[in-house]
MARBA-3410 file (N, C-alpha, C, O; in Angstrom, 1 decimal):
98
-6.9,-25.3,-1.6,-6.3,-25.1,-2.9,-5.7,-26.4,-3.7,-5.7,-27.6,-3.4 ~ -5.2,-26.0,-4.7,-5.1,-27.0,-5.5,-3.6,-26.8,-6.3,-3.1,-25.8,-6.8 ~ -3.0,-28.0,-6.2,-1.7,-27.8,-6.9,-2.1,-27.4,-8.3,-3.3,-27.3,-8.8 ~ -0.3,-26.9,-9.1,-0.7,-26.4,-10.1,0.8,-26.4,-10.4,1.6,-26.5,-9.5 ~ 1.1,-26.4,-11.7,1.8,-26.9,-12.1,3.4,-25.3,-12.2,3.0,-24.1,-12.5
4.8,-25.6,-11.8,5.6,-24.6,-10.8,7.0,-25.7,-11.3,7.3,-26.8,-10.8 ~ 7.8,-25.0,-12.2,9.3,-25.3,-12.7,10.2,-24.2,-12.4,9.9,-23.0,-12.5 ~ 11.5,-24.9,-12.1,12.4,-23.6,-12.3,13.5,-24.2,-13.3,13.6,-25.5,-13.4 ~ 14.4,-23.5,-14.1,15.8,-23.8,-15.0,16.7,-24.3,-14.0,17.5,-25.2,-14.2 ~ 16.2,-23.5,-12.6,17.8,-24.1,-11.8,17.6,-25.9,-11.3,16.7,-26.3,-10.6
18.4,-26.6,-11.7,18.3,-28.5,-11.1,18.8,-27.7,-10.1,19.9,-27.9,-10.6 ~ 19.1,-26.9,-9.0,18.9,-27.1,-7.8,18.0,-26.9,-6.9,18.2,-27.1,-5.7 ~ 16.8,-26.2,-7.5,15.4,-26.1,-7.0,14.4,-26.4,-7.5,13.8,-26.3,-8.6 ~ 14.2,-26.7,-6.4,12.7,-27.8,-6.5,11.4,-26.7,-6.3,11.5,-25.7,-5.5 ~ 10.4,-27.0,-7.1,9.6,-25.7,-7.3,8.0,-26.7,-7.2,7.6,-27.7,-7.8
7.5,-25.7,-6.0,5.8,-26.4,-6.7,5.5,-25.4,-6.7,6.2,-24.4,-7.0 ~ 3.5,-25.5,-6.3,3.0,-24.1,-6.2,1.4,-24.5,-6.2,1.1,-25.6,-6.6 ~ 0.5,-23.8,-5.7,-0.9,-24.7,-5.3,-1.3,-22.7,-5.4,-0.5,-21.7,-5.2 ~ -2.7,-22.8,-5.8,-3.6,-21.5,-6.0,-5.0,-21.9,-5.4,-5.2,-23.1,-5.2 ~ -5.7,-21.3,-5.1,-6.8,-21.1,-4.6,-7.7,-20.2,-4.8,-7.4,-19.2,-5.5
-9.1,-20.3,-4.0,-10.2,-19.4,-4.9,-9.4,-17.6,-4.5,-8.4,-17.3,-3.8 ~ -10.3,-16.8,-5.3,-9.3,-15.2,-5.8,-7.8,-15.3,-5.7,-7.1,-16.2,-6.1 ~ -7.4,-14.2,-5.3,-6.0,-14.7,-5.2,-4.8,-15.4,-4.2,-3.9,-14.7,-3.7 ~ -4.8,-16.2,-4.1,-4.2,-17.4,-3.3,-4.0,-18.0,-3.8,-4.8,-18.9,-4.3 ~ -2.4,-17.9,-4.3,-1.1,-18.1,-4.5,-0.6,-18.5,-4.2,0.3,-17.6,-4.1
0.1,-19.9,-3.6,1.2,-20.1,-3.1,2.9,-21.1,-3.6,3.1,-22.2,-3.3 ~ 4.0,-20.3,-4.5,5.0,-21.0,-4.7,5.7,-21.3,-3.5,5.6,-20.6,-2.4 ~ 6.6,-23.1,-3.6,7.4,-23.5,-2.3,8.2,-24.2,-3.1,8.0,-25.1,-3.9 ~ 9.7,-23.2,-2.7,11.0,-23.5,-3.5,12.4,-24.1,-2.2,13.0,-23.3,-1.6 ~ 12.7,-25.4,-2.2,13.7,-26.2,-1.6,14.7,-25.6,-2.2,14.2,-25.0,-3.1
15.8,-25.4,-2.2,17.1,-25.6,-2.3,18.3,-26.9,-2.3,19.4,-27.1,-1.6 ~ 17.6,-27.6,-3.2,18.9,-29.0,-2.6,20.0,-29.0,-2.6,20.5,-30.1,-2.5 ~ 20.9,-27.7,-2.8,22.3,-27.2,-2.7,22.8,-26.7,-1.9,22.3,-25.8,-1.2 ~ 24.1,-27.4,-1.7,25.3,-26.6,-0.6,25.8,-25.1,-0.9,26.8,-24.7,-0.3 ~ 25.0,-24.1,-1.7,25.3,-23.2,-2.3,23.8,-22.0,-2.2,22.7,-22.4,-2.6
24.0,-20.7,-1.7,23.0,-19.9,-1.8,22.7,-19.4,-3.3,23.3,-18.7,-4.0 ~ 21.2,-20.2,-3.6,20.5,-19.6,-4.8,19.9,-18.6,-4.4,19.5,-18.5,-3.3 ~ 19.9,-17.8,-5.5,19.3,-16.4,-5.9,18.3,-17.0,-7.1,18.8,-17.5,-8.1 ~ 16.9,-16.9,-7.1,15.5,-17.0,-8.0,14.6,-15.6,-7.5,14.6,-14.8,-6.5 ~ 13.7,-15.8,-9.4,13.1,-15.0,-9.9,11.8,-15.7,-9.7,11.7,-16.8,-10.2
11.0,-15.3,-9.2,9.4,-16.2,-9.0,8.6,-14.8,-9.9,8.6,-13.6,-9.8 ~ 8.2,-15.8,-10.8,7.1,-14.8,-11.2,5.7,-15.8,-11.7,5.7,-17.0,-12.2 ~ 4.6,-14.9,-11.2,3.4,-15.2,-10.9,2.4,-14.8,-12.1,2.1,-13.7,-11.5 ~ 1.8,-14.7,-13.0,1.4,-13.1,-13.5,-0.2,-13.3,-12.3,-0.9,-14.3,-12.2 ~ -0.4,-11.6,-11.3,-1.7,-11.9,-11.3,-1.7,-11.9,-9.7,-2.5,-11.3,-9.0
-0.4,-12.8,-9.3,0.1,-13.1,-8.6,-0.1,-11.8,-7.2,0.3,-10.6,-7.5 ~ -0.7,-12.0,-5.8,0.5,-11.1,-5.0,0.6,-11.5,-3.6,-0.3,-11.5,-2.8 ~ 1.9,-11.9,-3.3,2.6,-12.7,-1.9,2.6,-11.3,-1.0,3.0,-10.2,-1.3 ~ 2.0,-11.6,0.4,2.3,-10.6,1.0,3.5,-11.4,2.0,4.6,-10.9,2.2 ~ 3.3,-12.4,2.5,4.3,-13.1,3.8,5.5,-14.3,2.9,5.1,-14.9,2.0
6.6,-14.3,3.4,7.6,-15.2,3.6,8.0,-16.5,4.2,8.6,-16.1,5.1 ~ 8.0,-17.2,4.3,8.3,-18.1,5.3,9.1,-18.8,4.9,9.2,-19.3,3.8 ~ 10.0,-19.0,5.8,11.9,-20.2,5.5,11.9,-20.8,6.6,11.9,-20.3,7.7 ~ 12.1,-21.9,6.5,12.6,-22.9,7.5,14.0,-23.8,6.5,14.3,-23.9,5.3 ~ 14.6,-24.2,8.0,16.7,-24.7,7.0,16.8,-24.6,8.2,16.3,-23.8,9.0
17.8,-25.7,8.4,18.6,-25.9,9.6,18.7,-25.0,10.3,18.4,-25.3,11.5 ~ 19.3,-23.3,9.9,19.6,-22.5,11.0,18.1,-21.3,11.1,18.4,-20.1,11.4 ~ 16.6,-21.4,11.0,15.7,-21.0,10.8,14.4,-21.5,11.2,13.8,-21.5,10.1 ~ 13.7,-21.9,11.9,12.6,-23.0,12.3,11.5,-21.9,12.1,11.4,-21.0,12.8 ~ 10.3,-22.1,10.7,9.5,-21.5,10.6,9.3,-19.6,10.5,8.2,-19.1,10.7
10.2,-19.1,10.3,10.6,-17.7,10.6,10.1,-16.5,9.6,10.7,-15.9,8.7 ~ 8.8,-16.3,10.1,8.0,-16.0,9.5,8.1,-14.4,8.5,7.8,-13.6,9.4 ~ 8.3,-13.5,7.2,8.6,-12.1,7.5,7.4,-11.3,6.1,6.6,-11.8,5.4 ~ 7.7,-10.2,6.2,7.2,-9.8,4.9,7.3,-10.4,3.4,8.5,-10.7,3.2 ~ 6.9,-10.5,2.8,7.8,-10.8,1.0,7.7,-10.3,1.0,6.8,-9.7,1.6
9.3,-9.8,-0.4,10.1,-9.1,-0.5,9.1,-8.3,-1.8,8.2,-9.1,-2.2 ~ 9.2,-7.3,-2.4,8.8,-6.2,-3.0,9.0,-6.7,-4.5,10.1,-6.9,-5.1 ~ 7.1,-7.0,-5.1,7.9,-7.0,-6.3,8.5,-6.3,-7.3,8.6,-5.1,-7.2 ~ 8.9,-6.9,-8.3,10.1,-6.1,-9.2,9.1,-6.6,-10.3,9.0,-7.8,-10.3 ~ 8.5,-5.8,-11.3,7.5,-5.6,-12.5,6.7,-7.0,-11.8,6.2,-6.8,-10.7
6.6,-8.0,-12.2,6.1,-9.2,-12.0,6.8,-10.4,-12.3,6.7,-11.4,-12.9 ~ 7.7,-9.7,-11.4,8.8,-11.2,-10.5,9.0,-10.8,-8.9,9.0,-9.6,-8.8 ~ 9.2,-11.1,-8.2,9.7,-11.9,-6.5,11.5,-12.5,-6.2,12.1,-13.6,-6.2 ~ 11.9,-11.4,-6.0,13.5,-12.3,-6.0,13.9,-12.4,-4.6,14.5,-11.5,-3.9 ~ 13.5,-13.7,-4.4,14.3,-14.5,-3.2,15.5,-15.1,-2.8,16.1,-15.3,-3.9
16.2,-15.5,-2.0,17.1,-15.8,-1.7,17.0,-16.9,-0.9,16.3,-16.7,0.1 ~ 17.3,-18.0,-0.9,17.3,-19.5,-1.0,18.4,-19.8,-0.2,19.2,-20.1,-0.9 ~ 18.8,-19.8,1.0,20.0,-20.6,1.6,19.9,-22.4,1.5,18.9,-23.0,1.6 ~ 20.9,-22.7,1.5,21.7,-24.3,1.2,20.2,-25.3,2.4,19.9,-25.0,3.5 ~ 19.7,-26.1,1.8,19.0,-26.9,2.2,17.6,-25.7,2.9,17.7,-25.7,4.2
16.9,-25.2,2.5,16.1,-24.1,2.8,14.8,-24.1,2.0,15.0,-23.9,0.8 ~ 13.8,-24.2,2.2,12.5,-23.7,2.3,11.8,-22.8,1.8,10.7,-23.1,2.2 ~ 11.8,-22.1,1.4,10.8,-20.4,1.3,9.4,-20.8,0.7,9.5,-21.5,-0.3 ~ 8.3,-20.5,1.1,7.1,-20.3,0.9,6.3,-19.0,0.6,5.8,-18.5,1.6 ~ 6.2,-18.6,-0.2,5.7,-17.2,-0.5,4.0,-17.5,-0.6,3.5,-18.6,-1.1
3.4,-16.5,-0.2,1.9,-16.6,0.2,1.6,-15.6,0.5,2.4,-15.0,1.3 ~ 0.1,-14.9,-0.3,-0.6,-14.4,0.1,-1.9,-14.5,1.4,-2.7,-13.6,1.9 ~ -1.7,-16.0,1.8,-2.8,-16.2,2.6,-2.0,-16.0,4.0,-0.9,-16.5,4.3 ~ -2.7,-15.2,4.8,-1.6,-14.6,6.5,-1.6,-16.2,6.9,-2.5,-17.0,6.7 ~ 0.0,-16.5,7.7,0.1,-17.7,7.7,0.2,-17.8,9.1,0.5,-16.8,9.8
-0.2,-19.3,9.7,0.1,-19.1,10.9,-1.5,-19.1,11.4,-1.5,-19.0,12.7 ~ -3.1,-19.2,10.9,-3.9,-18.8,11.3,-5.0,-20.0,10.0,-4.8,-20.4,8.9 ~ -5.4,-20.1,10.3,-6.8,-21.0,10.2,-7.8,-20.4,9.0,-8.7,-19.8,9.5 ~ -7.7,-20.3,7.8,-8.9,-19.6,6.9,-10.4,-20.2,7.3,-10.9,-21.0,8.1 ~ -11.1,-19.1,6.2,-12.7,-19.8,6.6,-12.7,-21.4,5.6,-13.6,-22.2,5.5
-11.4,-21.4,5.0,-11.8,-22.2,3.6,-11.4,-23.4,4.0,-11.7,-24.5,3.6 ~ -10.4,-23.1,5.3,-9.6,-24.5,5.7,-10.7,-24.5,6.7,-11.4,-25.5,6.4 ~ -11.3,-23.7,8.1,-11.7,-25.0,9.2,-13.3,-25.5,8.9,-13.7,-26.4,9.7
END
């Protein structure tokens, strides 16, 4: 995967993003504040199947990604948490990485 530009209008949310072959897109959001943050991830053409959350309360909790609302995915990021959305199955090495 290759790092691409990711931005946030919220100064409490740090964002980075990666893209790969086909429909492999992965944005990562870090909440550096002490308050829960609600954000909309917008990435036209992307499809996310998994959401992984790492925080002081959760260690690598993987769940289905939220359903898209139009061209956006609404995500809640707890204080100190890192949320990853991806279409790549988590916890497995893909042929591209092997």
